[in-house]
MOPAC internal coordinates of N, CA, C and O (Angstrom, degrees):
PM7 1SCF
backbone

  N    0.0000 0     0.00 0     0.00 0    0    0    0
  C    1.4475 1     0.00 0     0.00 0    1    0    0
  C    1.5214 1   109.10 1     0.00 0    2    1    0
  O    1.2310 1   121.10 1   -42.92 1    3    2    1
  N    1.3236 1   115.49 1   137.08 1    3    2    1
  C    1.4602 1   121.25 1   176.31 1    5    3    2
  C    1.5185 1   108.76 1  -110.93 1    6    5    3
  O    1.2310 1   121.02 1   -48.55 1    7    6    5
  N    1.3208 1   115.66 1   131.45 1    7    6    5
  C    1.4569 1   122.31 1  -176.17 1    9    7    6
  C    1.5213 1   108.43 1  -120.03 1   10    9    7
  O    1.2310 1   120.90 1   -52.65 1   11   10    9
  N    1.3270 1   115.89 1   127.35 1   11   10    9
  C    1.4649 1   121.58 1   177.08 1   13   11   10
  C    1.5173 1   108.95 1  -105.88 1   14   13   11
  O    1.2310 1   120.95 1   -41.02 1   15   14   13
  N    1.3282 1   115.79 1   138.98 1   15   14   13
  C    1.4619 1   120.81 1   179.26 1   17   15   14
  C    1.5226 1   108.14 1  -129.56 1   18   17   15
  O    1.2310 1   120.79 1   -52.23 1   19   18   17
  N    1.3463 1   116.09 1   127.77 1   19   18   17
  C    1.4584 1   119.76 1   177.81 1   21   19   18
  C    1.5202 1   108.91 1   -69.78 1   22   21   19
  O    1.2310 1   120.46 1   -39.98 1   23   22   21
  N    1.3299 1   116.73 1   140.02 1   23   22   21
  C    1.4635 1   119.64 1  -173.85 1   25   23   22
  C    1.5240 1   111.91 1  -146.61 1   26   25   23
  O    1.2310 1   121.81 1   -22.47 1   27   26   25
  N    1.3324 1   114.13 1   157.53 1   27   26   25
  C    1.4614 1   120.54 1   176.86 1   29   27   26
  C    1.5292 1   111.51 1   -89.05 1   30   29   27
  O    1.2310 1   120.31 1   168.38 1   31   30   29
  N    1.3301 1   117.01 1   -11.62 1   31   30   29
  C    1.4570 1   121.81 1   179.72 1   33   31   30
  C    1.5135 1   110.24 1  -144.51 1   34   33   31
  O    1.2310 1   120.51 1     2.29 1   35   34   33
  N    1.3244 1   116.63 1  -177.71 1   35   34   33
  C    1.4646 1   120.38 1  -172.56 1   37   35   34
  C    1.5334 1   114.64 1  -104.51 1   38   37   35
  O    1.2310 1   120.52 1  -158.60 1   39   38   37
  N    1.3380 1   116.61 1    21.40 1   39   38   37
  C    1.4707 1   120.01 1   177.90 1   41   39   38
  C    1.5243 1   110.11 1  -126.35 1   42   41   39
  O    1.2310 1   120.62 1   -15.09 1   43   42   41
  N    1.3234 1   116.42 1   164.91 1   43   42   41
  C    1.4584 1   121.22 1   179.43 1   45   43   42
  C    1.5268 1   112.35 1   -66.47 1   46   45   43
  O    1.2310 1   120.07 1   160.28 1   47   46   45
  N    1.3273 1   117.48 1   -19.72 1   47   46   45
  C    1.4575 1   121.18 1   179.15 1   49   47   46
  C    1.5277 1   113.07 1   -89.78 1   50   49   47
  O    1.2310 1   120.24 1   179.94 1   51   50   49
  N    1.3158 1   117.14 1    -0.06 1   51   50   49
  C    1.4688 1   121.69 1   176.73 1   53   51   50
  C    1.5237 1   109.71 1   -69.72 1   54   53   51
  O    1.2310 1   120.41 1   -25.39 1   55   54   53
  N    1.3059 1   116.82 1   154.61 1   55   54   53
  C    1.4578 1   121.01 1   175.33 1   57   55   54
  C    1.5284 1   109.25 1   -70.38 1   58   57   55
  O    1.2310 1   121.37 1   -40.07 1   59   58   57
  N    1.3168 1   114.98 1   139.93 1   59   58   57
  C    1.4510 1   119.72 1   173.29 1   61   59   58
  C    1.5224 1   107.41 1   -66.19 1   62   61   59
  O    1.2310 1   120.09 1   -42.07 1   63   62   61
  N    1.3167 1   117.43 1   137.93 1   63   62   61
  C    1.4618 1   120.29 1   179.21 1   65   63   62
  C    1.5157 1   109.28 1   -76.43 1   66   65   63
  O    1.2310 1   120.39 1   -41.00 1   67   66   65
  N    1.3020 1   116.86 1   139.00 1   67   66   65
  C    1.4668 1   121.44 1  -176.67 1   69   67   66
  C    1.5226 1   113.00 1   -74.73 1   70   69   67
  O    1.2310 1   119.53 1   160.00 1   71   70   69
  N    1.3340 1   118.50 1   -20.00 1   71   70   69
  C    1.4675 1   120.78 1  -176.03 1   73   71   70
  C    1.5169 1   110.66 1  -125.97 1   74   73   71
  O    1.2310 1   120.80 1   -47.59 1   75   74   73
  N    1.3168 1   116.08 1   132.41 1   75   74   73
  C    1.4537 1   120.97 1   177.39 1   77   75   74
  C    1.5268 1   110.46 1   -62.24 1   78   77   75
  O    1.2310 1   120.43 1   129.04 1   79   78   77
  N    1.3294 1   116.79 1   -50.96 1   79   78   77
  C    1.4646 1   120.81 1  -177.02 1   81   79   78
  C    1.5247 1   113.45 1   -64.48 1   82   81   79
  O    1.2310 1   120.19 1   153.80 1   83   82   81
  N    1.3249 1   117.25 1   -26.20 1   83   82   81
  C    1.4546 1   120.21 1  -174.81 1   85   83   82
  C    1.5225 1   115.10 1  -101.87 1   86   85   83
  O    1.2310 1   120.26 1  -174.70 1   87   86   85
  N    1.3214 1   117.11 1     5.30 1   87   86   85
  C    1.4707 1   120.22 1  -176.01 1   89   87   86
  C    1.5228 1   111.62 1   -63.54 1   90   89   87
  O    1.2310 1   120.63 1   -42.86 1   91   90   89
  N    1.3192 1   116.40 1   137.14 1   91   90   89
  C    1.4641 1   120.90 1   176.19 1   93   91   90
  C    1.5218 1   111.30 1   -82.02 1   94   93   91
  O    1.2310 1   120.90 1   146.67 1   95   94   93
  N    1.3367 1   115.89 1   -33.33 1   95   94   93
  C    1.4582 1   121.19 1  -178.59 1   97   95   94
  C    1.5223 1   109.69 1  -134.10 1   98   97   95
  O    1.2310 1   121.67 1   -23.95 1   99   98   97
  N    1.3083 1   114.40 1   156.05 1   99   98   97
  C    1.4589 1   122.97 1   171.01 1  101   99   98
  C    1.5235 1   105.52 1  -125.55 1  102  101   99
  O    1.2310 1   120.47 1   -60.36 1  103  102  101
  N    1.3277 1   116.71 1   119.64 1  103  102  101
  C    1.4626 1   120.73 1   177.07 1  105  103  102
  C    1.5133 1   108.45 1  -100.18 1  106  105  103
  O    1.2310 1   120.54 1   -46.81 1  107  106  105
  N    1.3196 1   116.58 1   133.19 1  107  106  105
  C    1.4575 1   121.37 1  -177.89 1  109  107  106
  C    1.5278 1   108.71 1  -113.05 1  110  109  107
  O    1.2310 1   121.42 1   -50.35 1  111  110  109
  N    1.3308 1   114.89 1   129.65 1  111  110  109
  C    1.4595 1   122.54 1  -179.32 1  113  111  110
  C    1.5205 1   109.63 1  -127.98 1  114  113  111
  O    1.2310 1   121.28 1   -23.39 1  115  114  113
  N    1.3239 1   115.16 1   156.61 1  115  114  113
  C    1.4656 1   120.65 1   170.64 1  117  115  114
  C    1.5279 1   107.54 1   -82.33 1  118  117  115
  O    1.2310 1   120.63 1   -14.61 1  119  118  117
  N    1.3239 1   116.41 1   165.39 1  119  118  117
  C    1.4643 1   120.48 1  -177.95 1  121  119  118
  C    1.5279 1   113.13 1   -64.13 1  122  121  119
  O    1.2310 1   120.01 1   162.19 1  123  122  121
  N    1.3400 1   117.59 1   -17.81 1  123  122  121
  C    1.4666 1   119.87 1   176.91 1  125  123  122
  C    1.5309 1   112.27 1   -89.53 1  126  125  123
  O    1.2310 1   120.57 1  -176.97 1  127  126  125
  N    1.3375 1   116.52 1     3.03 1  127  126  125
  C    1.4609 1   121.58 1   178.48 1  129  127  126
  C    1.5108 1   114.68 1    94.42 1  130  129  127
  O    1.2310 1   119.91 1   177.89 1  131  130  129
  N    1.3299 1   117.77 1    -2.11 1  131  130  129
  C    1.4553 1   120.87 1   178.60 1  133  131  130
  C    1.5232 1   110.07 1   -66.60 1  134  133  131
  O    1.2310 1   120.76 1   -52.98 1  135  134  133
  N    1.3248 1   116.15 1   127.02 1  135  134  133
  C    1.4586 1   122.35 1   178.88 1  137  135  134
  C    1.5276 1   109.04 1   -71.81 1  138  137  135
  O    1.2310 1   120.50 1   -51.37 1  139  138  137
  N    1.3329 1   116.66 1   128.63 1  139  138  137
  C    1.4618 1   120.81 1   178.25 1  141  139  138
  C    1.5180 1   110.29 1   -99.44 1  142  141  139
  O    1.2310 1   120.52 1   123.19 1  143  142  141
  N    1.3436 1   116.61 1   -56.81 1  143  142  141
  C    1.4613 1   119.14 1  -179.28 1  145  143  142
  C    1.5153 1   111.43 1  -166.79 1  146  145  143
  O    1.2310 1   121.52 1   -17.46 1  147  146  145
  N    1.3304 1   114.70 1   162.54 1  147  146  145
  C    1.4613 1   122.56 1   172.50 1  149  147  146
  C    1.5199 1   107.02 1  -114.39 1  150  149  147
  O    1.2310 1   120.69 1   -53.26 1  151  150  149
  N    1.3129 1   116.29 1   126.74 1  151  150  149
  C    1.4665 1   121.50 1   179.63 1  153  151  150
  C    1.5227 1   108.49 1  -113.36 1  154  153  151
  O    1.2310 1   120.56 1   -41.38 1  155  154  153
  N    1.3226 1   116.53 1   138.62 1  155  154  153
  C    1.4517 1   118.59 1   171.95 1  157  155  154
  C    1.5161 1   107.72 1   -77.43 1  158  157  155
  O    1.2310 1   121.12 1   -35.68 1  159  158  157
  N    1.2933 1   115.46 1   144.32 1  159  158  157
  C    1.4553 1   120.93 1  -179.35 1  161  159  158
  C    1.5264 1   108.98 1   -70.68 1  162  161  159
  O    1.2310 1   120.03 1   -45.37 1  163  162  161
  N    1.3342 1   117.54 1   134.63 1  163  162  161
  C    1.4668 1   119.54 1  -178.37 1  165  163  162
  C    1.5215 1   111.92 1   -68.88 1  166  165  163
  O    1.2310 1   121.26 1   -37.57 1  167  166  165
  N    1.3284 1   115.19 1   142.43 1  167  166  165
  C    1.4650 1   120.23 1   174.42 1  169  167  166
  C    1.5171 1   108.20 1   -82.50 1  170  169  167
  O    1.2310 1   120.88 1   -26.68 1  171  170  169
  N    1.3051 1   115.92 1   153.32 1  171  170  169
  C    1.4572 1   120.36 1   178.62 1  173  171  170
  C    1.5253 1   109.21 1   -89.67 1  174  173  171
  O    1.2310 1   119.90 1   -59.68 1  175  174  173
  N    1.3485 1   117.80 1   120.32 1  175  174  173
  C    1.4567 1   119.53 1  -177.80 1  177  175  174
  C    1.5294 1   113.05 1   -75.32 1  178  177  175
  O    1.2310 1   119.65 1   159.92 1  179  178  177
  N    1.3301 1   118.28 1   -20.08 1  179  178  177
  C    1.4578 1   120.15 1  -179.38 1  181  179  178
  C    1.5185 1   110.15 1  -158.21 1  182  181  179
  O    1.2310 1   121.03 1   -12.77 1  183  182  181
  N    1.3145 1   115.63 1   167.23 1  183  182  181
  C    1.4592 1   120.71 1   178.39 1  185  183  182
  C    1.5231 1   111.00 1   -67.77 1  186  185  183
  O    1.2310 1   119.97 1   159.45 1  187  186  185
  N    1.3339 1   117.66 1   -20.55 1  187  186  185
  C    1.4623 1   121.14 1  -179.42 1  189  187  186
  C    1.5228 1   112.25 1   -83.85 1  190  189  187
  O    1.2310 1   120.27 1   170.73 1  191  190  189
  N    1.3148 1   117.09 1    -9.27 1  191  190  189
  C    1.4611 1   121.98 1   179.42 1  193  191  190
  C    1.5240 1   107.57 1  -128.09 1  194  193  191
  O    1.2310 1   120.69 1  -103.95 1  195  194  193
  N    1.3441 1   116.28 1    76.05 1  195  194  193
  C    1.4623 1   118.56 1  -174.53 1  197  195  194
  C    1.5187 1   113.24 1   -59.87 1  198  197  195
  O    1.2310 1   121.66 1   -29.22 1  199  198  197
  N    1.3077 1   114.43 1   150.78 1  199  198  197
  C    1.4668 1   122.49 1  -178.20 1  201  199  198
  C    1.5247 1   111.47 1   -55.32 1  202  201  199
  O    1.2310 1   120.16 1   139.80 1  203  202  201
  N    1.3339 1   117.30 1   -40.20 1  203  202  201
  C    1.4622 1   119.18 1  -176.79 1  205  203  202
  C    1.5203 1   111.78 1   -62.45 1  206  205  203
  O    1.2310 1   120.20 1   143.55 1  207  206  205
  N    1.3429 1   117.21 1   -36.45 1  207  206  205
  C    1.4691 1   119.96 1   178.33 1  209  207  206
  C    1.5193 1   110.73 1   -64.97 1  210  209  207
  O    1.2310 1   120.67 1   137.66 1  211  210  209
  N    1.3286 1   116.32 1   -42.34 1  211  210  209
  C    1.4667 1   120.64 1   179.51 1  213  211  210
  C    1.5253 1   110.87 1   -67.25 1  214  213  211
  O    1.2310 1   120.28 1   142.46 1  215  214  213
  N    1.3208 1   117.07 1   -37.54 1  215  214  213
  C    1.4547 1   121.35 1   178.88 1  217  215  214
  C    1.5304 1   110.71 1   -67.74 1  218  217  215
  O    1.2310 1   120.42 1   137.31 1  219  218  217
  N    1.3318 1   116.81 1   -42.69 1  219  218  217
  C    1.4675 1   121.01 1   177.16 1  221  219  218
  C    1.5263 1   110.78 1   -62.53 1  222  221  219
  O    1.2310 1   120.46 1   138.74 1  223  222  221
  N    1.3311 1   116.72 1   -41.26 1  223  222  221
  C    1.4647 1   121.04 1   178.60 1  225  223  222
  C    1.5254 1   110.70 1   -64.11 1  226  225  223
  O    1.2310 1   120.10 1   140.87 1  227  226  225
  N    1.3288 1   117.42 1   -39.13 1  227  226  225
  C    1.4630 1   121.59 1   177.69 1  229  227  226
  C    1.5265 1   110.41 1   -61.05 1  230  229  227
  O    1.2310 1   120.41 1   134.32 1  231  230  229
  N    1.3294 1   116.82 1   -45.68 1  231  230  229
  C    1.4612 1   120.58 1  -179.38 1  233  231  230
  C    1.5286 1   111.40 1   -64.57 1  234  233  231
  O    1.2310 1   120.54 1   139.74 1  235  234  233
  N    1.3190 1   116.58 1   -40.26 1  235  234  233
  C    1.4675 1   119.98 1   177.90 1  237  235  234
  C    1.5313 1   110.18 1   -64.84 1  238  237  235
  O    1.2310 1   120.13 1   139.21 1  239  238  237
  N    1.3212 1   117.36 1   -40.79 1  239  238  237
  C    1.4679 1   121.50 1   179.64 1  241  239  238
  C    1.5259 1   111.63 1   -65.88 1  242  241  239
  O    1.2310 1   120.37 1   151.80 1  243  242  241
  N    1.3413 1   116.89 1   -28.20 1  243  242  241
  C    1.4641 1   121.92 1   179.41 1  245  243  242
  C    1.5264 1   111.53 1   -88.22 1  246  245  243
  O    1.2310 1   120.11 1  -172.78 1  247  246  245
  N    1.3462 1   117.40 1     7.22 1  247  246  245
  C    1.4693 1   123.43 1   178.98 1  249  247  246
  C    1.5273 1   113.09 1    58.19 1  250  249  247
  O    1.2310 1   121.01 1  -140.87 1  251  250  249
  N    1.3300 1   115.67 1    39.13 1  251  250  249
  C    1.4618 1   121.12 1   177.83 1  253  251  250
  C    1.5290 1   109.14 1   -75.54 1  254  253  251
  O    1.2310 1   120.59 1   -41.53 1  255  254  253
  N    1.3262 1   116.49 1   138.47 1  255  254  253
  C    1.4674 1   122.33 1   179.27 1  257  255  254
  C    1.5200 1   112.85 1  -100.50 1  258  257  255
  O    1.2310 1   120.85 1   155.92 1  259  258  257
  N    1.3376 1   115.98 1   -24.08 1  259  258  257
  C    1.4610 1   120.92 1  -175.08 1  261  259  258
  C    1.5237 1   108.86 1  -150.52 1  262  261  259
  O    1.2310 1   120.50 1   -37.37 1  263  262  261
  N    1.3324 1   116.64 1   142.63 1  263  262  261
  C    1.4595 1   120.90 1   174.27 1  265  263  262
  C    1.5244 1   108.36 1  -122.72 1  266  265  263
  O    1.2310 1   121.25 1   -45.73 1  267  266  265
  N    1.3377 1   115.20 1   134.27 1  267  266  265
  C    1.4596 1   122.00 1   177.31 1  269  267  266
  C    1.5213 1   106.79 1  -110.83 1  270  269  267
  O    1.2310 1   120.95 1   -53.51 1  271  270  269
  N    1.3232 1   115.79 1   126.49 1  271  270  269
  C    1.4532 1   121.18 1  -177.52 1  273  271  270
  C    1.5192 1   109.04 1  -150.17 1  274  273  271
  O    1.2310 1   120.57 1    -9.19 1  275  274  273
  N    1.3215 1   116.52 1   170.81 1  275  274  273
  C    1.4547 1   119.83 1   177.65 1  277  275  274
  C    1.5162 1   111.33 1   -75.89 1  278  277  275
  O    1.2310 1   120.19 1   127.50 1  279  278  277
  N    1.3227 1   117.24 1   -52.50 1  279  278  277
  C    1.4546 1   122.62 1  -178.08 1  281  279  278
  C    1.5160 1   109.19 1  -142.12 1  282  281  279
  O    1.2310 1   120.76 1   -50.88 1  283  282  281
  N    1.3091 1   116.16 1   129.12 1  283  282  281
  C    1.4627 1   121.60 1   178.57 1  285  283  282
  C    1.5261 1   107.26 1  -122.68 1  286  285  283
  O    1.2310 1   120.44 1   -67.87 1  287  286  285
  N    1.3073 1   116.77 1   112.13 1  287  286  285
  C    1.4601 1   121.06 1  -178.43 1  289  287  286
  C    1.5276 1   110.10 1   -65.43 1  290  289  287
  O    1.2310 1   120.93 1   -20.65 1  291  290  289
  N    1.3165 1   115.83 1   159.35 1  291  290  289
  C    1.4663 1   121.28 1  -172.19 1  293  291  290
  C    1.5265 1   113.69 1   -59.10 1  294  293  291
  O    1.2310 1   119.55 1   142.66 1  295  294  293
  N    1.3311 1   118.46 1   -37.34 1  295  294  293
  C    1.4672 1   120.31 1   179.99 1  297  295  294
  C    1.5205 1   112.12 1   -62.41 1  298  297  295
  O    1.2310 1   120.65 1   133.78 1  299  298  297
  N    1.3230 1   116.36 1   -46.22 1  299  298  297
  C    1.4652 1   120.73 1   178.65 1  301  299  298
  C    1.5234 1   110.49 1   -68.16 1  302  301  299
  O    1.2310 1   120.42 1   139.92 1  303  302  301
  N    1.3268 1   116.80 1   -40.08 1  303  302  301
  C    1.4653 1   121.10 1   179.34 1  305  303  302
  C    1.5300 1   110.27 1   -58.95 1  306  305  303
  O    1.2310 1   120.42 1   135.70 1  307  306  305
  N    1.3252 1   116.80 1   -44.30 1  307  306  305
  C    1.4673 1   120.72 1  -179.85 1  309  307  306
  C    1.5295 1   111.45 1   -62.01 1  310  309  307
  O    1.2310 1   120.48 1   136.27 1  311  310  309
  N    1.3298 1   116.70 1   -43.73 1  311  310  309
  C    1.4690 1   120.94 1   179.47 1  313  311  310
  C    1.5222 1   110.13 1   -62.42 1  314  313  311
  O    1.2310 1   120.53 1   133.83 1  315  314  313
  N    1.3277 1   116.58 1   -46.17 1  315  314  313
  C    1.4637 1   121.08 1  -179.61 1  317  315  314
  C    1.5224 1   111.45 1   -62.85 1  318  317  315
  O    1.2310 1   120.58 1   133.57 1  319  318  317
  N    1.3194 1   116.49 1   -46.43 1  319  318  317
  C    1.4578 1   119.36 1  -178.36 1  321  319  318
  C    1.5242 1   112.16 1   -65.75 1  322  321  319
  O    1.2310 1   119.94 1   145.30 1  323  322  321
  N    1.3346 1   117.73 1   -34.70 1  323  322  321
  C    1.4681 1   120.48 1   175.17 1  325  323  322
  C    1.5267 1   110.94 1   -63.90 1  326  325  323
  O    1.2310 1   120.95 1   149.67 1  327  326  325
  N    1.3221 1   115.79 1   -30.33 1  327  326  325
  C    1.4696 1   120.62 1   178.91 1  329  327  326
  C    1.5279 1   111.36 1   -84.36 1  330  329  327
  O    1.2310 1   120.21 1  -178.98 1  331  330  329
  N    1.3325 1   117.21 1     1.02 1  331  330  329
  C    1.4602 1   120.78 1   179.31 1  333  331  330
  C    1.5167 1   113.73 1    82.21 1  334  333  331
  O    1.2310 1   120.31 1  -161.08 1  335  334  333
  N    1.3300 1   117.01 1    18.92 1  335  334  333
  C    1.4683 1   121.63 1  -179.43 1  337  335  334
  C    1.5251 1   109.07 1  -101.60 1  338  337  335
  O    1.2310 1   121.02 1   -59.02 1  339  338  337
  N    1.3183 1   115.66 1   120.98 1  339  338  337
  C    1.4675 1   122.24 1   178.67 1  341  339  338
  C    1.5262 1   109.29 1   -72.69 1  342  341  339
  O    1.2310 1   120.40 1   -39.09 1  343  342  341
  N    1.3216 1   116.84 1   140.91 1  343  342  341
  C    1.4614 1   122.00 1   178.14 1  345  343  342
  C    1.5260 1   108.97 1  -112.01 1  346  345  343
  O    1.2310 1   121.07 1   -53.02 1  347  346  345
  N    1.3326 1   115.56 1   126.98 1  347  346  345
  C    1.4609 1   121.76 1   177.34 1  349  347  346
  C    1.5219 1   107.48 1  -122.07 1  350  349  347
  O    1.2310 1   120.70 1   -59.17 1  351  350  349
  N    1.3284 1   116.26 1   120.83 1  351  350  349
  C    1.4580 1   120.46 1   175.25 1  353  351  350
  C    1.5194 1   108.08 1   -94.30 1  354  353  351
  O    1.2310 1   120.79 1   -44.88 1  355  354  353
  N    1.3251 1   116.09 1   135.12 1  355  354  353
  C    1.4625 1   120.92 1  -175.49 1  357  355  354
  C    1.5194 1   109.52 1  -140.34 1  358  357  355
  O    1.2310 1   120.42 1   -24.73 1  359  358  357
  N    1.3307 1   116.81 1   155.27 1  359  358  357
  C    1.4664 1   119.18 1   175.97 1  361  359  358
  C    1.5275 1   110.05 1   -66.13 1  362  361  359
  O    1.2310 1   121.08 1   -25.56 1  363  362  361
  N    1.3092 1   115.54 1   154.44 1  363  362  361
  C    1.4558 1   121.12 1  -177.30 1  365  363  362
  C    1.5275 1   111.14 1   -64.29 1  366  365  363
  O    1.2310 1   121.36 1   -53.49 1  367  366  365
  N    1.3003 1   115.01 1   126.51 1  367  366  365
  C    1.4617 1   123.81 1   178.32 1  369  367  366
  C    1.5217 1   106.48 1  -146.79 1  370  369  367
  O    1.2310 1   120.52 1     6.22 1  371  370  369
  N    1.3149 1   116.60 1  -173.78 1  371  370  369
  C    1.4552 1   117.52 1   169.08 1  373  371  370
  C    1.5296 1   106.93 1   -75.44 1  374  373  371
  O    1.2310 1   120.64 1   -16.84 1  375  374  373
  N    1.3233 1   116.38 1   163.16 1  375  374  373
  C    1.4607 1   120.61 1   177.88 1  377  375  374
  C    1.5250 1   109.90 1   -58.26 1  378  377  375
  O    1.2310 1   120.66 1   135.90 1  379  378  377
  N    1.3136 1   116.34 1   -44.10 1  379  378  377
  C    1.4666 1   121.16 1  -179.85 1  381  379  378
  C    1.5311 1   110.99 1   -59.37 1  382  381  379
  O    1.2310 1   120.21 1   133.01 1  383  382  381
  N    1.3351 1   117.20 1   -46.99 1  383  382  381
  C    1.4609 1   121.11 1   179.99 1  385  383  382
  C    1.5292 1   111.68 1   -64.66 1  386  385  383
  O    1.2310 1   120.44 1   140.00 1  387  386  385
  N    1.3317 1   116.77 1   -40.00 1  387  386  385
  C    1.4660 1   120.44 1   178.66 1  389  387  386
  C    1.5217 1   110.32 1   -63.32 1  390  389  387
  O    1.2310 1   120.47 1   137.44 1  391  390  389
  N    1.3470 1   116.71 1   -42.56 1  391  390  389
  C    1.4614 1   119.66 1   178.10 1  393  391  390
  C    1.5257 1   110.66 1   -64.19 1  394  393  391
  O    1.2310 1   120.16 1   132.79 1  395  394  393
  N    1.3244 1   117.31 1   -47.21 1  395  394  393
  C    1.4632 1   120.64 1  -177.93 1  397  395  394
  C    1.5304 1   111.47 1   -61.13 1  398  397  395
  O    1.2310 1   120.35 1   140.10 1  399  398  397
  N    1.3304 1   116.93 1   -39.90 1  399  398  397
  C    1.4636 1   120.25 1   177.98 1  401  399  398
  C    1.5330 1   110.10 1   -65.07 1  402  401  399
  O    1.2310 1   120.49 1   134.65 1  403  402  401
  N    1.3259 1   116.67 1   -45.35 1  403  402  401
  C    1.4649 1   120.61 1   178.52 1  405  403  402
  C    1.5280 1   110.67 1   -62.18 1  406  405  403
  O    1.2310 1   120.54 1   133.44 1  407  406  405
  N    1.3168 1   116.57 1   -46.56 1  407  406  405
  C    1.4643 1   120.52 1  -178.46 1  409  407  406
  C    1.5202 1   110.93 1   -61.66 1  410  409  407
  O    1.2310 1   120.42 1   140.67 1  411  410  409
  N    1.3176 1   116.80 1   -39.33 1  411  410  409
  C    1.4691 1   120.21 1   179.11 1  413  411  410
  C    1.5324 1   110.40 1   -66.06 1  414  413  411
  O    1.2310 1   120.42 1   132.24 1  415  414  413
  N    1.3310 1   116.79 1   -47.76 1  415  414  413
  C    1.4619 1   119.41 1  -177.68 1  417  415  414
  C    1.5289 1   112.54 1   -68.76 1  418  417  415
  O    1.2310 1   120.31 1   150.93 1  419  418  417
  N    1.3212 1   117.01 1   -29.07 1  419  418  417
  C    1.4572 1   121.16 1   178.37 1  421  419  418
  C    1.5417 1   111.29 1   -91.48 1  422  421  419
  O    1.2310 1   121.16 1   179.39 1  423  422  421
  N    1.3333 1   115.39 1    -0.61 1  423  422  421
  C    1.4604 1   122.94 1   179.92 1  425  423  422
  C    1.5358 1   112.43 1    60.29 1  426  425  423
  O    1.2310 1   121.26 1  -142.05 1  427  426  425
  N    1.3348 1   115.19 1    37.95 1  427  426  425
  C    1.4616 1   119.82 1   176.46 1  429  427  426
  C    1.5212 1   110.86 1   -81.41 1  430  429  427
  O    1.2310 1   121.45 1   148.89 1  431  430  429
  N    1.3424 1   114.82 1   -31.11 1  431  430  429
  C    1.4670 1   120.86 1   179.13 1  433  431  430
  C    1.5208 1   108.35 1  -112.46 1  434  433  431
  O    1.2310 1   119.98 1   -33.92 1  435  434  433
  N    1.2874 1   117.65 1   146.08 1  435  434  433
  C    1.4606 1   120.83 1   178.14 1  437  435  434
  C    1.5106 1   110.52 1  -109.56 1  438  437  435
  O    1.2310 1   120.10 1   180.00 1  439  438  437

């Protein structure tokens, strides 16, 4: 399982970003907590290609199964869910803390 977490920086100690659409970085981890990569969030080249669509496409291309974020608006949530990506909204923490909380509640870590 690949888990993406919206972040304000490119390390596990960065604060989780409160908004999916506004995230500067997306950190991708394996379900065991292994860091895979940090991706910068794509900029939107035009009003006809909104940032959320490009971000959702990036996550699908990276084979992400779940995204953890502070707030995911309904338009982005619908796109993600159609792509088979689970959306988990969580209170703002560091990326590491958000992953550990998710892993504990999903029983990924023992």
